C-alpha positions in Angstrom: 153.7 120.7 14.9 157.0 122.2 16.1 159.5 121.3 18.6 161.6 124.5 18.4 160.3 128.3 18.7 162.1 130.8 16.3 162.2 133.9 18.4 163.9 137.3 16.4 165.1 140.0 18.4 165.1 143.1 16.3 167.4 145.8 18.3 170.3 148.4 17.5 173.7 148.0 19.1 172.9 150.5 22.1 170.4 147.5 23.6 173.2 144.8 23.9 172.7 144.3 27.7 168.8 143.8 26.9 169.6 141.6 24.1 171.5 139.2 26.3 168.9 139.7 29.1 166.1 138.0 26.7 168.4 135.6 25.1 169.2 134.1 28.6 165.4 134.6 29.9 164.3 131.9 27.4 166.0 129.5 29.4 163.8 130.2 32.4 160.5 129.2 30.6 159.5 125.5 32.0 159.1 123.8 28.6 160.8 121.1 26.7 160.7 123.0 23.5 164.0 124.2 22.0 164.7 127.9 21.1 166.1 129.4 17.9 167.1 132.8 18.7 168.2 135.2 16.1 168.9 139.0 16.3 169.8 141.9 14.6 173.3 141.0 12.9 176.3 142.8 13.8 178.2 144.9 11.0 180.3 141.9 9.8 177.0 139.3 9.6 174.3 138.7 7.0 170.5 139.9 7.7 168.8 136.7 7.9 165.4 137.5 6.2 164.1 134.1 6.2 164.1 133.7 9.9 162.5 137.4 10.1 159.6 136.0 7.9 159.2 132.6 9.7 159.6 133.8 13.3 157.1 132.2 15.7 157.7 135.4 17.7 159.3 138.6 16.7 160.5 141.6 19.0 161.4 145.0 18.1 162.9 146.9 20.8 163.4 150.4 20.5 166.2 152.6 22.8 167.9 155.6 21.6 168.4 155.2 17.8 166.9 153.2 14.9 169.4 151.5 12.9 169.6 150.2 9.0 169.2 146.6 10.0 166.5 147.1 12.2 164.1 149.1 9.5 164.9 146.2 7.1 163.5 143.6 9.6 160.4 145.6 10.2 159.9 145.8 6.4 160.5 141.9 6.0 158.0 141.4 9.0 155.2 143.3 7.4 155.9 141.7 3.7 155.5 138.5 5.4 152.0 139.5 6.9 153.4 139.7 10.5 153.7 142.5 13.3 156.6 142.3 15.6 155.6 143.0 19.2 156.8 146.6 19.9 158.8 147.5 23.2 159.9 151.3 23.6 162.6 151.8 26.5 161.6 154.7 28.6 163.8 157.7 29.3 165.8 157.2 26.4 167.2 160.5 24.5 166.1 159.3 21.0 167.5 161.0 17.8 165.7 162.4 15.4 165.2 159.2 13.1 164.2 157.3 16.0 161.3 159.5 17.1 160.2 159.5 13.2 160.5 155.7 13.7 158.4 155.3 16.5 155.6 157.5 15.1 155.5 155.6 12.1 155.2 152.1 13.9 152.5 153.6 16.1 150.1 153.1 13.0 150.7 149.5 13.0 150.8 148.6 16.7 151.1 149.7 20.4 154.5 150.1 21.8 155.1 148.5 24.9 156.9 150.6 27.5 159.6 149.2 29.7 161.7 150.8 32.2 164.7 148.7 32.6 166.1 145.1 31.5 164.0 143.6 34.3 161.0 144.9 33.5 161.5 144.0 29.7 162.2 140.6 31.0 159.3 140.2 32.6 156.8 141.3 29.6 158.8 139.3 27.1 158.5 136.0 29.5 154.8 136.6 29.8 154.6 137.1 26.2 156.3 134.1 25.3 154.4 131.9 27.8 151.2 133.2 26.6 152.2 132.4 22.8 152.9 128.8 23.9 150.0 128.5 26.3 147.9 129.8 23.1 149.3 126.9 20.8 149.4 123.9 23.0 148.4 121.4 19.6 151.1 123.3 17.4 154.2 122.9 19.8 152.7 119.3 21.2 152.4 120.5 24.7 151.2 117.8 27.0 149.1 118.3 30.1 151.8 118.2 32.6 153.8 120.9 30.6 150.6 122.8 30.1 150.1 123.1 33.9 153.8 124.2 34.5 153.2 127.1 32.3 150.1 128.4 33.6 151.5 128.2 37.1 154.6 129.8 36.1 152.9 132.4 34.2 150.8 133.1 37.5 153.9 133.6 39.4 155.2 136.0 36.8 151.9 138.0 36.8 152.3 138.4 41.1 155.9 138.5 41.1 157.5 142.0 42.3 160.2 143.6 39.8 163.0 141.6 39.8 166.3 143.1 38.8 167.7 141.0 35.9 171.1 139.3 36.6 173.5 140.9 34.5 176.6 139.0 35.8 176.5 136.3 33.2 177.3 136.9 29.4 176.8 135.3 26.0 173.5 135.5 25.1 173.6 138.2 23.0 174.2 137.0 19.6 172.0 134.6 17.6 172.0 131.2 19.6 170.1 127.7 19.7 169.1 126.2 22.9 167.9 122.7 23.2 165.9 120.3 25.5 167.3 116.7 26.2 163.8 116.0 26.8 162.7 116.7 23.0 166.3 116.6 21.6 168.7 113.9 21.5 172.4 114.9 20.0 173.7 112.8 17.3 177.1 112.7 16.8 178.0 114.8 19.8 177.5 115.1 23.5 175.2 117.1 25.8 177.7 119.4 27.7 175.3 121.0 30.1 171.9 120.5 31.6 169.9 122.6 34.0 170.0 121.2 37.5 166.7 119.2 38.2 164.2 120.9 40.8 
């Protein structure tokens, strides 16, 4: 059983906005679970292959180019017996290396095309919600939370395309998001909570 979801996002630097949108989007899912979000490291960071191998959900997002860390993350996931969910940005002019990488990965899984950040956000939120609904015992999701997740999933399916909020920042790097319902801070204090609805 787990109280926290490990989400790994593999993406090259040309997808910084998409990474930020997805990092923030997880807070919209009506669950008391915490989130540990790891992302493809920057030039001055180390690659966390353990997080790749242990991720509950691993997203690989492809834009115009492929960079060495993303390829290494793909290999580490495959060696751990996992296949990341593949998302392919439409309309991106791809480098020859990116075209080869896209074709290579098609042997293992289908690419989910997305038009923009809002489309990617909606598809990923659906994927994450379905992941939780399929594993209610593992994540100790109670009846009330299960019902909220199902209702929210229905809203996502019906919702028209909504522009992703690009005005806020701060979620483009690896992060941890905890819920006060399941996690009590020790030796610290709770700084910010979601407003009650």
